[in-house]
Backbone of each chain as ProteinMPNN parsed JSONL, in Angstrom:
{"seq_chain_A": "XXXXXXXXXXXXXXXXXXXXXXXXXXXXXXXXXXXXXXXXXXXXXXXXXXXXXXXXXXXXXXXXXXXXXXXXXXXXXXXXXXXXXXXXXXXXXXXXXXXXXXXXXXXXXXXXXX", "coords_chain_A": {"N_chain_A": [[92.708, 78.782, 107.109], [90.08, 76.344, 107.864], [89.78, 74.052, 107.241], [88.066, 70.977, 106.298], [84.733, 70.819, 107.372], [82.495, 69.237, 109.181], [79.045, 68.573, 110.252], [76.279, 67.375, 112.114], [78.657, 66.28, 114.469], [78.125, 63.993, 115.911], [75.167, 62.035, 115.518], [71.973, 61.07, 116.406], [69.343, 59.204, 115.616], [65.997, 57.824, 115.337], [64.486, 54.793, 114.159], [63.23, 55.011, 111.056], [63.077, 57.996, 110.999], [64.429, 60.921, 109.403], [67.873, 61.548, 108.624], [70.191, 64.128, 108.331], [73.217, 65.274, 107.185], [75.916, 67.413, 107.117], [78.499, 69.258, 105.091], [80.958, 71.162, 104.916], [83.091, 72.044, 102.546], [86.841, 72.702, 102.273], [88.023, 75.96, 101.808], [87.884, 77.272, 98.736], [87.705, 74.591, 97.5], [85.999, 72.931, 95.253], [85.146, 70.258, 94.96], [83.496, 67.706, 96.156], [83.502, 64.822, 98.279], [81.523, 61.849, 99.694], [81.872, 59.406, 101.927], [81.106, 56.294, 103.485], [81.775, 54.504, 106.591], [81.545, 51.393, 107.854], [81.319, 49.614, 110.899], [84.099, 47.92, 111.536], [85.014, 47.801, 108.957], [86.388, 49.34, 105.912], [86.847, 52.59, 104.205], [84.04, 53.324, 102.237], [83.243, 54.483, 99.191], [80.716, 56.909, 98.253], [79.509, 59.074, 96.789], [80.314, 61.639, 94.528], [80.546, 64.809, 94.281], [80.345, 68.079, 92.395], [80.034, 71.603, 92.499], [76.607, 72.146, 92.465], [76.393, 69.932, 90.866], [75.829, 66.333, 90.667], [78.236, 64.111, 90.103], [79.327, 61.44, 90.397], [77.475, 58.799, 91.484], [77.742, 56.213, 91.912], [78.182, 54.787, 94.226], [76.216, 54.871, 96.127], [73.421, 53.992, 97.809], [70.517, 52.811, 96.23], [68.089, 53.663, 97.144], [66.51, 55.853, 99.386], [68.7, 57.281, 100.098], [70.261, 60.575, 99.265], [72.262, 63.287, 97.769], [73.599, 66.314, 97.862], [75.104, 69.558, 96.647], [74.826, 72.448, 96.803], [74.852, 75.739, 95.21], [75.354, 77.702, 97.03], [76.275, 77.27, 100.178], [76.477, 74.246, 102.401], [77.449, 70.893, 101.384], [75.079, 68.322, 101.431], [74.32, 65.217, 102.746], [71.636, 63.209, 102.615], [69.57, 61.085, 104.332], [66.529, 59.233, 104.297], [64.19, 57.841, 106.16], [65.692, 56.202, 108.252], [67.263, 53.057, 108.959], [68.469, 50.667, 111.21], [70.813, 49.527, 110.183], [71.973, 51.719, 108.877], [73.577, 52.787, 110.732], [76.752, 54.164, 110.978], [79.86, 55.803, 110.384], [80.208, 58.684, 108.81], [81.978, 60.18, 106.355], [83.125, 63.112, 104.883], [85.144, 64.551, 102.094], [87.198, 66.805, 100.587], [88.42, 68.345, 97.551], [90.606, 70.514, 95.717], [90.652, 70.498, 92.842], [90.008, 68.657, 89.761], [92.33, 67.671, 88.596], [94.126, 67.461, 90.742], [94.236, 64.769, 92.776], [94.525, 64.315, 95.555], [92.811, 64.184, 98.639], [90.935, 66.081, 101.192], [90.155, 65.5, 104.369], [87.062, 65.575, 106.376], [86.036, 65.545, 109.95], [84.352, 63.643, 110.324], [80.854, 62.285, 110.682], [79.184, 60.687, 113.146], [76.642, 58.425, 113.085], [73.756, 57.263, 114.605], [71.44, 54.913, 114.653], [68.589, 54.304, 116.474]], "CA_chain_A": [[91.739, 77.774, 106.538], [89.705, 75.849, 109.021], [89.657, 72.577, 106.952], [86.903, 70.425, 106.074], [83.888, 70.826, 108.42], [81.117, 68.512, 109.148], [78.08, 68.595, 111.412], [76.871, 67.299, 113.634], [79.52, 65.182, 114.831], [77.347, 62.849, 116.386], [73.779, 62.155, 115.427], [71.063, 59.928, 116.939], [67.918, 59.269, 115.05], [64.978, 56.521, 115.668], [64.168, 54.244, 112.802], [62.048, 55.857, 110.233], [63.339, 59.415, 110.896], [65.391, 61.337, 108.464], [69.023, 61.964, 108.923], [70.622, 65.345, 107.418], [74.721, 65.534, 107.311], [76.448, 68.488, 106.375], [79.868, 69.237, 104.9], [81.583, 72.438, 104.234], [84.515, 71.951, 102.16], [87.846, 73.756, 102.475], [87.825, 77.246, 101.191], [88.446, 77.161, 97.197], [87.413, 73.433, 96.954], [84.772, 72.789, 94.62], [84.949, 69.036, 94.605], [83.338, 67.003, 97.453], [83.234, 63.231, 98.269], [81.186, 61.304, 100.841], [82.345, 57.843, 102.076], [80.653, 55.679, 104.764], [82.546, 53.461, 107.246], [80.696, 50.574, 108.77], [81.955, 49.03, 111.79], [85.034, 46.841, 111.173], [85.075, 47.837, 107.372], [87.083, 50.38, 105.328], [85.913, 53.666, 103.975], [83.338, 53.162, 101.138], [82.868, 55.491, 98.342], [79.376, 56.859, 98.003], [79.024, 60.027, 95.863], [81.169, 62.623, 94.4], [79.913, 66.076, 93.703], [80.766, 69.335, 92.269], [78.829, 72.487, 92.846], [75.306, 71.86, 91.753], [76.318, 68.63, 90.072], [76.212, 65.022, 90.826], [79.093, 63.655, 88.985], [79.38, 60.002, 90.312], [76.888, 58.334, 92.649], [77.717, 54.719, 91.799], [78.539, 54.045, 95.501], [75.147, 55.296, 96.795], [72.291, 53.201, 97.826], [69.645, 53.526, 95.234], [66.814, 54.214, 97.863], [66.573, 56.427, 100.747], [69.66, 58.208, 100.202], [70.508, 61.581, 98.112], [73.201, 64.178, 98.135], [73.433, 67.727, 96.945], [76.044, 70.545, 96.76], [74.288, 73.796, 96.058], [75.785, 76.937, 94.643], [75.603, 78.373, 98.232], [76.084, 76.362, 101.453], [77.485, 72.941, 102.461], [77.061, 69.621, 100.764], [74.265, 67.684, 102.424], [73.85, 63.984, 102.553], [70.327, 63.063, 103.382], [69.213, 59.589, 104.439], [65.52, 59.214, 104.647], [63.564, 56.671, 106.798], [66.894, 55.503, 108.392], [67.311, 52.026, 109.325], [69.725, 50.362, 112.044], [71.987, 49.271, 109.225], [72.633, 53.058, 108.344], [74.296, 53.303, 111.71], [78.179, 54.379, 110.496], [80.561, 56.939, 110.338], [80.092, 59.163, 107.41], [83.155, 61.225, 106.089], [83.306, 63.893, 103.531], [86.332, 64.865, 101.765], [86.992, 67.772, 99.281], [89.727, 68.54, 96.73], [90.675, 71.687, 94.976], [90.129, 70.553, 91.337], [89.933, 67.395, 89.186], [93.805, 67.197, 88.407], [94.817, 67.137, 92.145], [93.183, 63.797, 93.568], [94.519, 64.176, 97.075], [91.543, 64.501, 99.301], [91.167, 66.466, 102.657], [88.931, 64.859, 105.051], [86.5, 66.118, 107.594], [86.12, 64.758, 111.18], [83.247, 62.679, 110.08], [79.717, 62.295, 111.503], [78.695, 59.365, 113.482], [75.182, 58.348, 113.034], [73.5, 56.157, 115.364], [70.154, 54.81, 114.677], [68.033, 53.189, 117.601]], "C_chain_A": [[91.159, 76.743, 107.651], [89.542, 74.374, 108.571], [88.396, 72.273, 106.694], [85.85, 70.456, 107.31], [82.703, 70.046, 108.244], [80.383, 68.568, 110.413], [76.721, 68.076, 111.071], [78.048, 66.444, 113.646], [79.006, 63.822, 115.302], [75.652, 62.946, 116.118], [73.017, 60.995, 115.87], [69.777, 59.93, 116.391], [67.168, 57.79, 115.318], [65.053, 56.174, 114.273], [62.905, 54.941, 112.202], [62.349, 57.447, 110.123], [64.497, 59.753, 109.79], [66.781, 61.847, 109.082], [69.761, 63.114, 107.736], [72.188, 65.48, 107.906], [75.104, 66.514, 106.68], [77.875, 68.525, 106.378], [80.035, 70.326, 104.328], [83.071, 72.105, 103.834], [85.591, 73.049, 102.454], [87.588, 74.9, 101.439], [88.553, 77.038, 99.755], [88.294, 75.704, 96.87], [86.115, 73.344, 96.331], [84.198, 71.335, 94.168], [84.486, 68.404, 96.086], [82.904, 65.375, 97.272], [82.623, 62.842, 99.55], [81.537, 59.98, 100.723], [81.451, 57.562, 103.518], [81.535, 54.678, 105.331], [81.596, 52.599, 108.103], [81.859, 50.002, 109.694], [82.847, 47.89, 111.342], [85.327, 46.799, 109.573], [85.901, 49.335, 107.244], [86.218, 51.413, 104.878], [85.267, 53.088, 102.675], [82.799, 54.365, 100.329], [81.436, 55.54, 98.158], [78.989, 57.766, 96.973], [80.213, 60.974, 95.842], [80.372, 63.666, 93.533], [80.719, 67.334, 93.375], [79.65, 70.447, 92.602], [77.743, 72.46, 91.868], [75.161, 70.871, 90.886], [76.55, 67.376, 90.702], [77.049, 64.411, 90.122], [79.161, 62.006, 88.965], [78.478, 59.536, 91.64], [76.677, 56.846, 92.723], [77.707, 53.969, 93.171], [77.33, 54.243, 96.569], [74.173, 54.369, 96.7], [71.179, 53.643, 97.149], [68.423, 54.101, 96.019], [67.25, 55.005, 98.999], [67.773, 57.505, 100.829], [69.888, 59.207, 99.156], [71.73, 62.453, 98.766], [73.031, 65.246, 97.363], [74.48, 68.554, 97.454], [75.522, 71.665, 96.081], [75.356, 74.701, 95.959], [76.257, 77.492, 95.925], [75.273, 77.298, 99.252], [76.802, 75.067, 101.437], [76.872, 71.919, 101.697], [76.289, 68.982, 101.781], [74.038, 66.274, 101.827], [72.658, 63.655, 103.381], [70.005, 61.538, 103.315], [67.662, 59.652, 104.99], [64.988, 57.943, 105.232], [64.736, 55.615, 107.302], [66.412, 54.126, 109.104], [68.447, 51.626, 110.319], [71.1, 50.132, 111.044], [72.69, 50.762, 108.691], [73.483, 53.649, 109.608], [76.014, 53.256, 111.28], [78.547, 55.614, 110.928], [80.498, 57.506, 109.083], [81.05, 60.37, 107.304], [82.872, 61.885, 104.884], [84.636, 64.292, 103.58], [86.279, 65.939, 100.466], [88.557, 67.804, 98.761], [89.384, 69.682, 95.859], [90.116, 71.459, 93.381], [90.462, 68.977, 90.783], [91.48, 66.925, 88.978], [94.618, 66.809, 89.669], [93.814, 66.073, 92.796], [93.63, 63.701, 94.866], [93.172, 64.778, 97.662], [91.793, 65.017, 100.747], [89.989, 66.095, 103.371], [88.233, 65.697, 106.244], [86.619, 65.183, 108.825], [85.289, 63.405, 111.175], [82.007, 62.819, 111.19], [79.407, 60.797, 111.971], [77.17, 59.166, 113.608], [74.858, 57.142, 113.575], [71.907, 56.151, 115.2], [69.694, 53.894, 115.801], [66.714, 52.853, 117.205]], "O_chain_A": [[92.04, 76.317, 108.398], [89.207, 73.524, 109.396], [87.537, 73.147, 106.809], [86.332, 70.017, 108.355], [81.974, 70.174, 107.261], [80.954, 68.607, 111.503], [76.135, 68.274, 110.007], [78.322, 65.883, 112.584], [79.518, 62.737, 115.025], [75.001, 63.906, 116.529], [73.515, 59.888, 115.66], [69.043, 60.827, 116.805], [67.823, 56.761, 115.48], [65.498, 56.886, 113.372], [61.876, 55.305, 112.77], [61.864, 58.088, 109.19], [65.323, 58.925, 109.407], [66.716, 62.578, 110.07], [69.82, 62.907, 106.524], [72.352, 65.812, 109.08], [74.66, 66.623, 105.537], [78.541, 68.036, 107.291], [79.407, 70.615, 103.31], [84.009, 71.939, 104.614], [85.255, 74.171, 102.834], [87.004, 74.712, 100.373], [89.724, 76.662, 99.705], [88.818, 75.447, 95.787], [85.133, 73.718, 96.972], [83.26, 71.117, 93.401], [85.162, 68.662, 97.082], [82.199, 64.869, 96.399], [83.07, 63.39, 100.557], [81.543, 59.391, 99.642], [81.198, 58.394, 104.389], [82.094, 53.94, 104.52], [80.926, 53.119, 108.996], [83.043, 49.928, 109.362], [82.321, 46.929, 110.781], [85.832, 45.808, 109.044], [86.028, 50.191, 108.119], [85.002, 51.319, 105.048], [85.989, 52.344, 102.012], [81.977, 55.14, 100.818], [80.822, 54.498, 97.93], [78.132, 57.356, 96.19], [80.97, 61.145, 96.798], [79.765, 63.486, 92.477], [81.708, 67.609, 94.055], [78.506, 70.132, 92.931], [77.891, 72.699, 90.67], [74.157, 70.736, 90.187], [77.59, 67.322, 91.359], [76.456, 63.98, 89.133], [79.088, 61.337, 87.934], [78.818, 59.929, 92.756], [75.78, 56.282, 93.349], [77.326, 52.805, 93.295], [77.446, 53.831, 97.723], [73.965, 53.86, 95.599], [70.778, 54.787, 97.368], [67.784, 55.013, 95.493], [68.343, 54.788, 99.522], [67.718, 58.472, 101.589], [69.724, 58.77, 98.016], [72.101, 62.374, 99.937], [72.407, 65.21, 96.302], [74.837, 68.378, 98.619], [75.736, 71.847, 94.883], [76.481, 74.574, 96.442], [77.451, 77.774, 96.029], [74.269, 76.586, 99.226], [77.637, 74.807, 100.571], [75.705, 72.099, 101.347], [76.69, 69.016, 102.945], [73.653, 66.106, 100.67], [72.63, 63.78, 104.605], [70.19, 60.879, 102.291], [67.518, 60.115, 106.122], [65.408, 56.91, 104.711], [64.782, 54.452, 106.904], [65.351, 54.068, 109.726], [69.454, 52.328, 110.231], [72.219, 50.586, 111.282], [73.808, 50.817, 108.177], [73.997, 54.766, 109.565], [76.501, 52.125, 111.3], [77.884, 56.379, 111.627], [80.759, 56.745, 108.152], [80.953, 61.371, 108.014], [82.412, 61.282, 103.915], [85.292, 64.417, 104.614], [85.46, 65.873, 99.549], [89.568, 67.423, 99.352], [88.28, 69.886, 95.355], [89.273, 72.187, 92.856], [91.161, 68.222, 91.46], [91.757, 65.753, 89.233], [95.565, 66.023, 89.667], [92.738, 66.429, 93.277], [93.021, 62.826, 95.481], [92.587, 65.737, 97.157], [92.678, 64.528, 101.448], [88.874, 66.395, 102.945], [88.91, 66.424, 106.971], [87.25, 64.13, 108.728], [85.506, 62.388, 111.835], [82.136, 63.335, 112.301], [79.403, 59.857, 111.177], [76.566, 59.926, 114.365], [75.411, 56.092, 113.249], [71.194, 57.105, 115.513], [70.301, 52.855, 116.063], [66.059, 52.044, 117.862]]}, "seq_chain_B": "XXXXXXXXXXXXXXXXXXXXXXXXXXXXXXXXXXXXXXXXXXXXXXXXXXXXXXXXXXXXXXXXXXXXXXXXXXXXXXXXXXXXXXXXXXXXXXXXXXXXXXXXXXXXX", "coords_chain_B": {"N_chain_B": [[84.288, 44.183, 92.819], [87.356, 43.753, 94.868], [89.221, 46.624, 95.017], [91.187, 47.43, 96.296], [93.162, 46.163, 98.5], [94.361, 45.47, 101.888], [95.982, 43.284, 103.581], [96.628, 43.046, 106.185], [95.326, 43.42, 109.341], [95.794, 44.272, 111.672], [98.897, 45.079, 113.048], [102.109, 44.935, 114.656], [104.864, 46.104, 115.736], [108.312, 46.479, 117.033], [109.663, 49.274, 118.605], [112.155, 50.969, 116.585], [112.373, 48.92, 114.951], [111.99, 47.694, 111.551], [109.411, 48.612, 109.433], [106.679, 47.363, 107.357], [103.846, 48.112, 105.68], [101.229, 46.246, 103.926], [99.974, 46.707, 100.591], [97.753, 45.85, 98.075], [96.703, 46.101, 94.753], [93.777, 46.314, 92.472], [93.257, 47.409, 89.282], [92.417, 48.219, 86.006], [94.262, 50.065, 83.771], [95.75, 53.18, 84.456], [96.235, 53.845, 87.54], [96.013, 56.142, 90.432], [97.919, 56.157, 93.357], [97.631, 56.447, 97.038], [98.603, 56.78, 100.367], [96.981, 57.124, 103.299], [96.686, 58.114, 106.463], [95.439, 57.953, 109.98], [95.771, 59.371, 113.008], [95.471, 58.726, 116.468], [92.35, 60.095, 117.449], [92.285, 62.161, 115.447], [91.547, 63.465, 112.235], [91.167, 61.873, 109.219], [94.291, 62.035, 107.137], [96.175, 62.979, 104.107], [99.198, 60.933, 103.621], [101.241, 60.235, 101.858], [101.598, 60.171, 98.164], [101.853, 58.348, 95.16], [102.926, 59.599, 92.932], [104.366, 61.702, 93.704], [106.799, 60.787, 94.697], [108.019, 60.905, 97.291], [109.388, 61.186, 100.843], [107.631, 61.036, 103.663], [107.756, 61.736, 106.954], [109.62, 59.787, 107.168], [108.665, 57.583, 105.903], [108.3, 55.404, 102.93], [106.684, 54.679, 99.847], [106.607, 52.441, 97.114], [105.37, 52.139, 93.813], [104.598, 49.382, 92.342], [104.048, 47.899, 89.358], [104.263, 45.793, 88.166], [103.61, 43.58, 90.271], [101.401, 44.799, 91.107], [101.445, 46.09, 93.599], [101.555, 48.492, 96.512], [103.29, 48.914, 98.768], [103.855, 50.191, 102.211], [106.644, 51.579, 103.68], [109.121, 51.909, 106.322], [112.145, 52.233, 107.81], [113.047, 52.423, 110.495], [110.92, 52.329, 112.783], [108.834, 54.611, 114.943], [107.425, 55.365, 117.905], [105.406, 57.272, 117.678], [104.31, 56.532, 115.345], [102.229, 54.963, 115.537], [99.09, 54.188, 114.494], [96.081, 54.289, 112.27], [96.496, 52.995, 109.061], [95.535, 53.729, 105.616], [95.479, 52.413, 102.359], [94.919, 53.847, 99.372], [93.376, 54.275, 96.244], [92.848, 55.846, 93.367], [91.017, 56.188, 90.215], [91.776, 57.076, 86.999], [90.467, 59.309, 86.171], [89.913, 60.575, 88.488], [87.142, 60.401, 89.482], [86.334, 58.563, 91.392], [87.202, 57.266, 94.49], [88.896, 54.419, 95.983], [89.342, 52.709, 99.053], [91.287, 50.771, 101.107], [90.81, 48.367, 103.603], [92.238, 49.129, 105.628], [95.053, 49.157, 108.142], [95.98, 48.705, 111.432], [98.359, 50.022, 113.027], [100.752, 49.338, 115.569], [103.271, 50.476, 117.47], [105.569, 49.274, 119.534], [107.166, 50.098, 122.499]], "CA_chain_B": [[85.542, 43.605, 92.794], [87.885, 44.498, 95.624], [90.146, 47.291, 94.255], [92.45, 47.783, 97.128], [93.333, 44.916, 99.619], [95.227, 45.483, 102.85], [95.738, 42.02, 104.27], [96.929, 42.908, 107.664], [94.175, 44.284, 109.837], [96.619, 44.506, 112.883], [100.353, 45.009, 112.824], [102.743, 45.412, 115.835], [106.556, 46.178, 115.682], [108.908, 47.168, 118.158], [110.338, 50.598, 118.368], [113.286, 50.962, 115.948], [112.345, 47.876, 113.82], [111.448, 48.246, 110.174], [107.765, 48.036, 109.241], [106.013, 47.375, 105.953], [102.283, 47.884, 105.635], [101.162, 45.826, 102.676], [98.893, 47.076, 99.96], [97.808, 45.36, 96.706], [95.354, 46.763, 94.126], [93.448, 45.723, 91.264], [92.7, 48.5, 88.437], [93.033, 48.494, 84.636], [94.671, 51.541, 83.491], [96.918, 53.706, 85.24], [95.654, 54.379, 88.875], [97.306, 56.999, 91.181], [97.878, 55.46, 94.591], [97.912, 57.148, 98.008], [98.577, 56.256, 101.652], [96.452, 58.091, 104.253], [96.923, 58.055, 108.101], [94.608, 58.52, 111.013], [96.293, 59.294, 114.271], [94.097, 58.764, 117.306], [91.476, 61.25, 117.845], [92.459, 63.094, 114.542], [90.855, 63.011, 111.055], [92.152, 61.041, 108.288], [95.042, 62.861, 106.375], [97.236, 62.297, 103.418], [100.429, 60.735, 104.147], [101.973, 60.322, 100.638], [101.072, 59.856, 97.132], [102.969, 57.858, 94.499], [103.578, 60.249, 92.022], [105.306, 62.587, 94.456], [107.898, 59.707, 95.116], [108.711, 61.7, 98.311], [109.349, 60.546, 101.833], [107.124, 61.64, 104.589], [107.952, 61.25, 108.173], [110.44, 58.523, 107.103], [108.023, 56.528, 105.244], [108.239, 55.693, 101.64], [106.065, 53.68, 99.347], [107.05, 52.468, 95.75], [104.342, 51.565, 93.128], [105.313, 48.049, 91.553], [102.819, 47.694, 88.575], [104.278, 44.279, 88.097], [103.078, 42.992, 91.363], [100.148, 45.755, 91.448], [101.387, 46.585, 95.065], [102.031, 49.908, 96.767], [103.463, 48.747, 100.118], [104.327, 51.477, 102.75], [107.885, 51.251, 104.306], [109.93, 52.771, 107.198], [113.151, 51.356, 108.13], [112.902, 52.366, 111.913], [109.508, 52.596, 113.489], [108.899, 55.315, 116.119], [106.049, 55.124, 118.76], [104.356, 58.218, 117.228], [103.69, 55.967, 114.165], [101.143, 54.132, 115.924], [97.918, 54.879, 113.939], [95.521, 53.47, 111.189], [96.848, 53.599, 107.652], [94.687, 53.308, 104.542], [95.888, 52.417, 101.03], [93.7, 54.293, 98.592], [93.478, 54.168, 94.627], [92.046, 56.922, 92.401], [91.048, 56.117, 88.91], [92.511, 58.119, 86.19], [89.66, 60.662, 86.155], [89.458, 60.956, 89.676], [85.819, 60.368, 90.028], [86.319, 57.661, 92.557], [88.377, 56.82, 95.399], [88.904, 53.258, 96.561], [89.99, 52.715, 99.929], [91.43, 49.388, 101.823], [89.867, 48.348, 104.99], [93.076, 49.743, 106.878], [95.873, 48.223, 108.91], [96.108, 49.372, 112.682], [99.9, 49.855, 113.449], [101.176, 49.58, 116.958], [104.68, 50.427, 117.692], [105.699, 48.788, 120.956], [108.175, 50.825, 123.032]], "C_chain_B": [[86.362, 44.457, 93.827], [89.047, 45.289, 94.832], [91.39, 47.353, 94.834], [92.26, 46.698, 98.313], [94.848, 45.416, 100.54], [95.036, 44.176, 103.659], [95.977, 41.826, 105.696], [95.981, 43.879, 108.236], [94.914, 44.937, 111.185], [98.016, 44.563, 112.694], [101.179, 45.622, 113.991], [104.171, 45.234, 115.735], [107.095, 46.822, 116.829], [109.556, 48.279, 117.799], [111.88, 50.262, 117.722], [113.519, 49.84, 115.075], [111.746, 48.266, 112.429], [110.175, 47.739, 110.162], [107.376, 48.29, 107.828], [104.773, 47.077, 106.047], [101.902, 47.561, 104.171], [99.815, 46.461, 101.767], [98.926, 46.764, 98.439], [96.342, 45.97, 96.077], [95.047, 46.181, 92.916], [92.753, 46.769, 90.479], [93.103, 48.213, 87.098], [93.123, 49.701, 84.372], [95.803, 51.935, 84.21], [96.343, 54.693, 86.601], [96.727, 55.335, 89.581], [96.736, 56.286, 92.65], [98.103, 56.372, 95.851], [97.997, 56.209, 99.498], [97.902, 57.428, 102.56], [96.555, 57.552, 105.678], [95.984, 58.701, 108.968], [95.164, 58.136, 112.329], [94.984, 59.199, 115.253], [93.477, 60.181, 117.489], [91.762, 62.46, 116.591], [91.674, 62.605, 113.235], [91.887, 62.405, 110.359], [92.966, 62.234, 107.342], [96.026, 62.174, 105.44], [98.387, 62.252, 103.929], [101.351, 60.838, 102.899], [101.29, 59.93, 99.42], [102.333, 59.347, 96.111], [103.602, 58.606, 93.569], [104.512, 61.27, 92.666], [106.623, 62.054, 94.653], [108.74, 60.744, 96.35], [108.716, 60.89, 99.546], [108.722, 61.429, 102.9], [107.23, 61.076, 106.054], [108.765, 59.978, 108.292], [109.921, 57.474, 106.392], [108.209, 56.811, 103.605], [107.332, 54.524, 101.028], [106.409, 53.692, 97.734], [105.79, 51.461, 95.014], [105.192, 50.489, 92.185], [104.105, 47.585, 90.721], [102.805, 46.325, 88.439], [103.417, 43.228, 89.056], [101.772, 43.724, 91.826], [100.297, 45.771, 93.128], [102.025, 48.127, 95.379], [102.453, 49.753, 98.381], [104.259, 49.925, 100.67], [105.511, 50.904, 103.774], [108.274, 52.025, 105.207], [111.035, 51.768, 107.874], [113.27, 51.287, 109.799], [111.673, 52.993, 112.405], [109.616, 53.607, 114.908], [107.433, 55.063, 116.614], [104.879, 56.284, 118.251], [103.582, 57.728, 115.869], [102.491, 55.386, 114.275], [99.736, 54.728, 115.349], [97.187, 53.858, 113.137], [96.063, 54.084, 110.06], [95.936, 52.782, 106.79], [95.424, 53.544, 103.39], [94.62, 52.928, 100.497], [94.338, 54.437, 97.103], [92.457, 55.259, 94.135], [92.083, 56.428, 90.976], [91.59, 57.389, 87.993], [91.612, 59.355, 85.91], [89.417, 61.244, 87.505], [88.292, 61.141, 90.49], [85.888, 59.614, 91.359], [87.458, 57.231, 93.157], [88.046, 55.574, 96.064], [89.692, 53.152, 97.765], [90.241, 51.276, 100.496], [90.948, 49.745, 103.08], [91.088, 48.742, 106.22], [93.826, 48.655, 107.55], [96.175, 49.447, 110.256], [97.445, 49.037, 112.897], [100.072, 50.139, 114.795], [102.593, 49.521, 117.035], [104.774, 50.293, 119.279], [107.001, 49.506, 121.374], [109.301, 49.735, 123.615]], "O_chain_B": [[86.221, 45.68, 93.817], [89.768, 44.656, 94.062], [92.461, 47.346, 94.227], [91.197, 46.53, 98.909], [95.973, 45.64, 100.094], [94.023, 44.011, 104.339], [95.68, 40.822, 106.343], [95.812, 44.995, 107.744], [94.564, 46.029, 111.633], [98.299, 43.735, 111.828], [100.946, 46.792, 114.294], [104.606, 44.086, 115.647], [106.451, 47.608, 117.524], [110.049, 48.326, 116.672], [112.651, 49.458, 118.247], [114.592, 49.684, 114.493], [110.993, 49.238, 112.365], [109.812, 46.698, 110.709], [107.714, 49.302, 107.215], [104.42, 45.962, 106.431], [102.15, 48.362, 103.271], [98.736, 46.645, 102.33], [99.777, 47.198, 97.663], [95.284, 46.214, 96.657], [95.911, 45.572, 92.285], [91.648, 47.106, 90.903], [94.294, 47.918, 86.998], [92.218, 50.486, 84.651], [96.707, 51.168, 84.544], [96.113, 55.902, 86.608], [97.942, 55.329, 89.384], [95.584, 55.984, 92.961], [98.957, 57.223, 95.606], [97.485, 55.096, 99.612], [98.328, 58.58, 102.483], [96.463, 56.332, 105.817], [95.693, 59.883, 108.791], [95.132, 56.994, 112.788], [93.825, 59.489, 114.957], [94.129, 61.212, 117.651], [91.442, 63.622, 116.839], [91.213, 61.465, 113.185], [93.082, 62.348, 110.648], [92.355, 63.202, 106.89], [96.612, 61.128, 105.717], [98.822, 63.178, 104.612], [102.288, 61.629, 103.01], [100.27, 59.271, 99.62], [103.484, 59.776, 96.184], [104.783, 58.37, 93.317], [105.479, 61.63, 91.995], [107.567, 62.835, 94.778], [109.877, 61.197, 96.216], [108.077, 59.841, 99.467], [109.224, 62.539, 103.076], [106.773, 59.955, 106.279], [108.679, 59.215, 109.254], [110.603, 56.464, 106.216], [108.262, 57.915, 103.063], [107.238, 53.473, 101.662], [106.484, 54.758, 97.122], [105.372, 50.392, 95.46], [106.179, 50.738, 91.494], [103.211, 46.943, 91.272], [101.788, 45.637, 88.523], [102.729, 42.292, 88.65], [101.137, 43.318, 92.8], [99.337, 45.487, 93.843], [102.79, 48.752, 94.644], [101.905, 50.502, 99.189], [105.083, 50.564, 100.016], [105.325, 49.951, 104.529], [107.785, 53.145, 105.059], [110.744, 50.684, 108.378], [113.554, 50.224, 110.35], [111.537, 54.216, 112.377], [110.412, 53.344, 115.809], [106.494, 54.665, 115.924], [103.671, 56.138, 118.439], [102.584, 58.264, 115.386], [101.726, 55.261, 113.319], [99.34, 55.787, 115.834], [97.525, 52.677, 113.217], [96.166, 55.302, 109.909], [95.591, 51.617, 106.986], [95.997, 54.621, 103.228], [93.507, 52.629, 100.928], [95.524, 54.659, 96.859], [91.331, 55.386, 94.617], [93.203, 56.238, 90.501], [91.746, 58.529, 88.43], [92.12, 60.362, 85.418], [88.783, 62.29, 87.645], [88.18, 61.681, 91.59], [85.457, 60.16, 92.375], [88.494, 56.887, 92.59], [87.0, 55.531, 96.711], [90.858, 53.515, 97.611], [89.288, 50.515, 100.329], [90.72, 50.85, 103.572], [90.89, 48.666, 107.432], [93.439, 47.488, 107.587], [96.475, 50.634, 110.128], [97.762, 47.85, 112.965], [99.567, 51.168, 115.243], [103.145, 48.488, 116.656], [104.202, 51.018, 120.093], [107.922, 49.494, 120.558], [110.329, 50.14, 124.157]]}, "name": "protein", "num_of_chains": 2, "seq": "XXXXXXXXXXXXXXXXXXXXXXXXXXXXXXXXXXXXXXXXXXXXXXXXXXXXXXXXXXXXXXXXXXXXXXXXXXXXXXXXXXXXXXXXXXXXXXXXXXXXXXXXXXXXXXXXXXXXXXXXXXXXXXXXXXXXXXXXXXXXXXXXXXXXXXXXXXXXXXXXXXXXXXXXXXXXXXXXXXXXXXXXXXXXXXXXXXXXXXXXXXXXXXXXXXXXXXXXXXXXXXX"}
């Protein structure tokens, strides 16, 4: 089991461009969480998804941010019209089911907006 | 509202000395508490969870509901314990995880 995979590991975007961050959960895991870590801050919950469903997106900014976890393929965190304040490390985690709350983290994607 | 508070951003101890990383939480109901660790150039990984009541790498953490704390302790720190430690809380339905801001532990040889 390769663990949670995230790509790209580093992403540079100019202001106004779109950023797409991908997360492949561990094999057999159907729950995905996205977090953002701003410089000098802890991990902030963004969204929790199961296959084809958004369960909780209360931590996601209302505009420009969206997430999906399709039936096939990785989970995608999409940021439209990026701004400098979006520069951060974005982490994905997966867990096997709702009764087991420990999460397995990916290596993160570091987004830099120039 | 801040759910998880880790008051120490940085903590340094000498090798062999006891270490305690503080964590306080705020949550109504029965949360599940975790400690995660991130070693240099590695991904974040689960260290221990309160319901398993186990000791991992010599670390233990006791949930104190009266003080709403979940401090991480180790009687004799080792150099390889140097890492970033995060306390985390999960609500009863597992929908959300709340992480503290982390404590960077340095064990001085």
